[in-house]
Residue frames as qw, qx, qy, qz and C-alpha x, y, z in Angstrom:
[[0.043, -0.257, 0.252, 0.932, -56.26, -55.20, -68.68],
 [0.543, 0.510, 0.449, -0.494, -59.58, -54.10, -70.18],
 [0.543, 0.275, 0.665, 0.433, -60.38, -55.03, -73.67],
 [0.183, 0.665, 0.378, 0.617, -61.92, -51.59, -74.37],
 [0.249, -0.308, -0.376, 0.838, -62.08, -48.12, -72.80],
 [0.125, 0.857, 0.495, 0.070, -64.61, -45.27, -72.76],
 [0.375, 0.208, 0.037, 0.903, -63.56, -41.88, -73.97],
 [0.068, -0.669, -0.500, 0.545, -64.86, -38.88, -72.13],
 [0.265, 0.523, 0.436, 0.683, -66.53, -36.45, -74.52],
 [0.106, -0.336, -0.337, 0.873, -66.72, -32.84, -73.19],
 [0.304, 0.750, 0.555, -0.194, -69.84, -30.81, -73.93],
 [0.490, 0.562, 0.280, 0.605, -69.76, -28.36, -76.85],
 [0.283, -0.264, -0.191, 0.902, -68.40, -24.86, -76.19],
 [0.223, 0.812, 0.510, -0.176, -71.18, -22.23, -76.39],
 [0.407, 0.097, 0.293, 0.860, -70.63, -19.72, -79.08],
 [0.082, -0.569, -0.334, -0.747, -71.96, -16.18, -79.16],
 [0.214, -0.295, 0.441, -0.820, -73.72, -14.28, -76.39],
 [0.105, -0.264, -0.936, 0.208, -75.87, -16.12, -73.98],
 [0.264, -0.529, -0.430, -0.682, -79.52, -15.18, -74.25],
 [0.212, -0.242, 0.537, -0.780, -80.99, -13.70, -71.07],
 [0.096, -0.290, -0.946, 0.113, -83.48, -15.91, -69.20],
 [0.300, -0.410, -0.319, -0.801, -87.02, -14.66, -69.64],
 [0.152, -0.013, 0.708, -0.689, -89.04, -14.22, -66.47],
 [0.128, -0.445, -0.853, -0.242, -92.37, -15.92, -66.30],
 [0.283, -0.543, -0.098, -0.785, -95.32, -13.69, -65.49],
 [0.072, -0.129, 0.767, -0.625, -96.14, -13.71, -61.76],
 [0.230, -0.403, -0.869, -0.172, -99.19, -15.63, -60.70],
 [0.326, -0.664, -0.278, -0.613, -102.34, -14.02, -59.37],
 [0.750, -0.576, -0.304, 0.119, -101.80, -15.46, -55.86],
 [0.632, -0.093, -0.116, 0.761, -98.28, -14.05, -55.68],
 [0.066, 0.455, 0.154, 0.874, -99.56, -10.62, -56.80],
 [0.524, -0.687, -0.294, -0.409, -102.26, -10.70, -54.12],
 [0.767, -0.453, -0.260, 0.373, -99.83, -11.69, -51.41],
 [0.431, 0.177, 0.005, 0.885, -97.55, -8.78, -52.51],
 [0.221, -0.625, -0.232, -0.712, -100.51, -6.37, -52.08],
 [0.707, -0.642, -0.283, -0.089, -101.27, -7.67, -48.59],
 [0.735, -0.239, -0.158, 0.615, -97.66, -7.41, -47.54],
 [0.259, 0.358, 0.078, 0.894, -97.42, -3.86, -48.86],
 [0.407, -0.684, -0.251, -0.551, -100.58, -2.81, -47.07],
 [0.784, -0.536, -0.263, 0.169, -99.32, -4.38, -43.81],
 [0.607, 0.001, -0.089, 0.790, -95.91, -2.67, -44.17],
 [0.021, -0.530, -0.139, -0.836, -97.70, 0.73, -44.69],
 [0.613, -0.672, -0.271, -0.315, -99.89, 0.14, -41.63],
 [0.787, -0.403, -0.208, 0.419, -96.94, -0.82, -39.46],
 [0.421, 0.214, -0.021, 0.881, -94.99, 2.27, -40.63],
 [0.230, -0.616, -0.167, -0.735, -97.95, 4.61, -39.85],
 [0.756, -0.576, -0.309, -0.046, -98.43, 2.84, -36.50],
 [0.699, -0.147, -0.192, 0.673, -94.78, 3.47, -35.60],
 [0.160, 0.403, 0.049, 0.900, -95.23, 7.19, -36.45],
 [0.504, -0.651, -0.253, -0.508, -98.27, 7.47, -34.20],
 [0.823, -0.449, -0.261, 0.230, -96.48, 5.73, -31.35],
 [0.573, 0.082, -0.104, 0.809, -93.41, 7.95, -31.77],
 [0.093, -0.563, -0.150, -0.807, -95.57, 11.05, -31.79],
 [0.678, -0.630, -0.293, -0.239, -97.24, 9.87, -28.59],
 [0.782, -0.305, -0.215, 0.500, -93.92, 9.28, -26.80],
 [0.404, 0.264, 0.000, 0.876, -92.60, 12.70, -27.88],
 [0.256, -0.690, -0.238, -0.634, -95.52, 14.65, -26.51],
 [0.097, 0.277, -0.683, 0.669, -94.70, 13.51, -22.95],
 [0.678, -0.264, 0.018, -0.686, -98.26, 12.56, -22.12],
 [0.221, -0.238, 0.922, -0.211, -98.34, 9.54, -19.75],
 [0.454, -0.087, -0.743, -0.485, -100.42, 6.58, -20.82]]
């Protein structure tokens, strides 16, 4: 039989509303990548419209 024991101490109960986590400002590299991705998505969307218009006209390639 042990001569001593350890008592488990539970963490304190949070009181009051929990503060929202503030978001860090986005880095310059992330902002640049967002711009490139946006431009690429716009190009892809306009390319799809051009291809769809070409198929609808019935002109063979």
